[in-house]
N, C-alpha and C positions, 0 to 999 in steps of 0.2 A: 871449087863451087861447096861441096861437100862441108870441106872443112868450115867455110863461113856462116853456114847452114847451120852448123851444130854449135859454133860460137854465140851466132846470135842469139839462139835457143836457149844459151845457157844464160847468155844475159839477162833474158827477159825472166826466167826461174828465178834468175838472184835479186833482179830486182821486186819480184813479187814476193818472194819471201822478208826480203828486208822490209817493204812496206808494211807487209800482215804485223812484223815485230814491232816497227815505229806505232802502227795503229793500236797497236796492243797495249804499250807503254803509254797512251796520249789518252785511250778512252777508257780501259779498264781502269776501275780504280785498285790500286796496291797492286799492280800486278809486278810480279818478278819472272824472271827468266828462271824455267826450271828445268831439269833434264825430260820430267814426264808432261810437261806444258799443260799444265790441267789449270782452270780457273773455275770457281764456282761460285755459286749463292744461294743460299739455303733456306731464308725467311722473307717475306714481303715487306719487310723494312730492308733488307739488303738490297733486294733488287731494285726498291724505288730510288734508294741512296744511288745504288749503280749508275740509274737509268738519269738523274738530274745530275752527278757528275758528268756523264758523257756529255749530257745536255752544254753544260755549264763548259768544257772542254771545245766542244765545236765552235761556243760563241769567242772562247778566246784562242781560236787556232791561228789566225794570224800575228799574235803578239808571241805567242811560245812554240811556235813551228819553227823549227832549224831549215826541215827540206823545203820541197816547193809544193807541201800541204796546203790549198786553199779555198774559199769560197767557189763554187763554178759561177762565172758568169755568163748570163745571156743577155747581151748586149751590153746598157748599163746597171742591169738588176743583179744581185747575187742571189743565188738559188735556197732557197731558206732550208733548213732543219725538218726532215719529216720523218715523223714513227707511225710505225703501223705496226697492228696487234692482227692475229690471224688465230679464230680459234675453232676447235669442230662444235660444229651447230649442234649436238648432243651428245653427250657420253656418258656412261653407264660403268663405273670400275666395281669389279667387288672384290676386296681384299683378302676375303675368305676362301675362294678358291683360286685366286689369279685370273680370274676371265673379265673382259671387258666387251661391251658393245659401243662402237663410236659410230655415228654417223659421219661418212666422209664428206658431207658438205662443211665446204669452209667459210666462216663470219668473217669478214676483212672490216 
């Protein structure tokens, strides 16, 4: 029973890791596997370009996905893509002395 439990957990971990890599390739523009596994965008234009790419990839998912990645269905309806932004209500950062004052309330 212990061996079966271990094998089952290993399969779950492998599934999660493989799906994470698949999602990175599907939704991160220009993503390539690297040893350090870092991915960054540095400008507003890059951020918006990345968001538009991810949205377009999501819309094309049934046509480009080889695996079992698809839209969730609730009855006959497919769920839409939701993009959510969260910000601190107020924040002041002083680069001169590396201090900050952030109101922990989050605005969505």
